[in-house]
C-alpha positions, 0 to 999 in steps of 0.5 A: 644176201646178208642174213640181217637184211630180211630182219632189217627190211621187216623192221623198216616196213613195220615202222613205215606201215602207216605212211606206205599204206596211206600213200605218203611213202613209196613201197619198195617192192624190189627190196622185198623181191630181192629178199625173197629171191635171196631165201633160195627156196623157190626154183625161179626168181619170184617175178617169174611166177607172176604170169604162171597159172595156178595149175603150172605152179601146182604141178611144178613146185607147190607144197600144197599149202595154198588153196589153188582152185581156179587152176587156169587163173594167173597166180597174181589173181590168187586170193589165198596167202600163207602167213609164216607165223611161228617158229620153234624147235632146236637149231642145234638138233636140226629141228626147226618147225615153222607154222603157217596160217591162211590169210585172205586180203580180198574178203568179200572181193574187196582188197585190203592192203593191210592184210597183205602188208601184215603177211609180208612184215610178220612173215619176214620177221619170223623168217629173218629170225631163223635165217639169222641163225640157221639160213641153210636149215631155213632153205630146207623147212620154209614152205614154197607156198609161203614164200610165193605168198610173200611175192604175191602180197608184194605184187598186189601192194605194188600194183594197188590191186 
């Protein structure tokens, strides 16, 4: 995967937000899945997680940033998302720090696709910035739960949850 693909995809998605959210333009979920898999953070391809339960993920791989409380539910039913929102540190000293926050695209149990879209575009911009200068370091510091959140947000948008 080309390192600039992540940033280019984030930029393309940001420019197309209104058209995609209104249904005027196709949302290319496969392009996002390809970038997610190219990050080499999760143990398996992102699509393998969609039929997994919260408990299976929690016990096998989670870094415990997601709020997993309905352990028998499928991950695709999860309402919590982790947004990668900031990077700082010193690449030349191998000190990269990412910060995260929680987002809920299902406030009051009504799905708001704009929140998932924001999780995807903003996270990909931050991740892409780090990836372009320190891809190997990114693999070490990027949260598995944040990467899974990208996949879950993409899945929800793709399936008009």
